[in-house]
N, C-alpha and C positions, 0 to 999 in steps of 0.2 A: 840215657838219655842223646839224640841227635837232633840235632838241628842241619835242614837239608836245606838243596836250590839247585834248582835245574836250568839248562837253555839252551836253545838249538838254534844253529844259524845254516845256509845253503853256502856260505862260503864263499868267492869271487868269482868263479869261475862257471860253479851250476847254477842252472835255473832251478829244480827241483831240491829236495832233501828227501833222501831218500832212511835217513834215520829217525830214531823214533825213543822218546821216553818218559819214564813213568816215576815221580816223586807220590807214591802212597803210606804217609805216615803212622794214616790209622791201621796197616797193616804191618809197616814194617818192613816193607818192603821199597827198593830203590834199580832198577832199570834201565840200559842203554843199550841201543841194538842199533847196526848197521846196514843196513838195507843193499841188495844189488841184484839186477836184474834189469831187464829192457822194460819200456816204456814206463807205465808205474808199478812196475812186478815189486823192485827193492822196495818200494815206501809199505806195499800190502804186505810183505815177509815182515817186515821188522815193525809193522804195528800185530799183526796175527799174535805172534809168537809173544811178546810182549803180553798182551792183553791176555794170548792163555796163559801167561804163570802167573797173571793177577788173580783172576778166573778162582785157579787151581790154589792158590795162597790163603785167597780170601773166605772162600770155599772150607777151609780149613790149617787156621793161622794158628791153631794153639799146638797142632801136633804137628807142624811141620818140620820134615829137621833134613839132616843134608840126601839122607839116602830119596827121601822123598823131593826136595827142590831139583834131584837129578831126574828125578821118573815129570818133575813139571815140564823139565826142557825138551825130553824124549817126547811129552805130548806134543811140544810147541810144534817139535822136530815131523810128527806124524798131523799133524793140522795143517801147517807149512808143504808139508808134500800133498798129501792130498787137496789142496786149491789147487795147487799147479795142475795136476794131474788133470782136475775139474775144469780147466779151461786155458785154451791153448794160449790168451796173452801174458799168462802169467809164469810163463811152460820156464825154467829155469832161476826162479828167484828163490834165494836164499838170503838166510841173515846169521852176522854176527852178534853175541849179546852175553854181556856180562851183567850178572846180577847181587845187591847185598841185603840180605835178611835177618831183621834183629831178633834176633832168638837168647831168650833169657841173658841179655846184659851182652850177648855174642852177636860176633856177626858173623853169619855165614855165605859164600861166594861159592857164586858156579861162575863160569864161563867159559864159553867156545868161540875160537876164530879168535879177533886180535885187540877185540874190546878189551879195554884194561881198567886197571882200579891200582892206583897210588897211593900208598900212606904216608904223610907227612906229616913227621913227630920229629920236636926240638930241634927244628929248622931240617932237617933231612928227608929228603925222598927217594923212597922206594919202589921200587914193584913190586906188588902182591901179584897178580896172575901171570902166565905163561901163555905167553902168542901157540900162537897154532896156525904158523907159517912155514911156507920153504924154506926163508932165511932162520926161520929158531930152530925148525926142529930137521934140516935134512943141511942145511950151506955154515954153521955153525959147526955140527959134526962132522964134515966133511973138513975145516981147520981154516976156513976161510976166512981171511981180516975185514973188519970193520967196513974201511973203506970198501973192500971189496963187495961187499956185502952191499954198501949202501945205492949202490950205482947197478948192480946183478941184474939181470931182465926180467929171472924172477921173484925179484923182492918182495911183488905184492902179492903174490899167490900164497890163498891161505890153503891149509892142508885140514880144514875141516869148518864145515858150516852146517845152522838151523836149516833144513829143508835140501840139501844136497843126497844124503847116501840113509835106509834105514841105519846105518851101525853109526851112532851119534859118539864120540867121544868127550864128556863132559869132566872138563877141572874142578875143582873143588876145596878150599881153603876156611881155615876160621881166624877170623881174628880178636882181640879184648881190645878195643881203642879204651886207652885210657883221656879222661877228660882234656882237652884240649885238641887231642889227636883229631887233624884232616885228611880223609879221604875223598880222593878223587876217582869219578866214574866217565870213563872217557871216549868217544870214536877215534880211527885214527885217523880223522881230519882234523885232531888235534894234537895227538900226540908221534903223529908220523908227518910232521910241519913245524911245530912249534917246540924249540927244545927246552931239556931242562932246568936252565938257568929261567925262562922263558915263564914256564912254570913256579917254580920256587921263588920267582919275585911277585906274581900275582897270590899264592897263596899264603906269605909271610907280611903281607899290611892285614890293617889294622881294622878292614873295609866288611861288611856285613856279606855274607856270602854270595848274596847276589848279585852282588859288581865287582867279587872275584870272579864267577863265573861269566862277567860281561867283558871284563880284565884278560880271562883266560881263551873267550874266542876272539876276541879284538889282538891278538899274542900268535894269532894262526893268518887272523885276516893279512895282519901286517907282512907275512914270509910269503904270501901268495894265497890263501885260503883255496888252494886246485881240488878240495873235499866238503862235505860236508861237515861242521864240527858243531858235536853234543856233548857238553858236559852236565854230572852232576856233583853240587858236593855236600857232603858232610860230614859234621862238626861235633864230633862226643863232650856233651858237659855234666 
């Protein structure tokens, strides 16, 4: 069983919020999507992708497994691309997405792009998902040090996103969270701005999950909040 709470904030710079999140405990689905594109396109992409995922899980929650979750991501990709091709104002839109699905006491996790899922257990914060970014997939493999990567001109470039290509690579993971373990799903408006100490400080408190969500958002805002900030917190009970 999981407790859950989510929150989103436009941040300190942007007037619109292109992030979208879903907390759907009735079907055990939790999603964070970070949209991109001109005008309102990013908002459209993130909402369409997340709601496509919800629709497909809702239709057959008992049958949903890792393979079907990947297929649901692929269908979200198809629908975002189709919407963009049908409306010139949505051309070029896309979104990252990370999802956690409860299945027989375990969590099935899938991700595209750089929205992340973290695990906080026994005072230790660890990253479960792997970013699909130039920094992670190219820069580190070239041997560039972390200081260089933090200021590299390619540091914000995604190597994969929903709505960009028919060939979608979806990363999948499985977790069996023990009671008390917390899981954090977030857009890069949090993890790309707040540091791990900021996140641990919020997660280790005894506050309710909704308060912790606001503390995480406040941490990113206190460091300038240059991007939209979205978080979902889950706690195994």
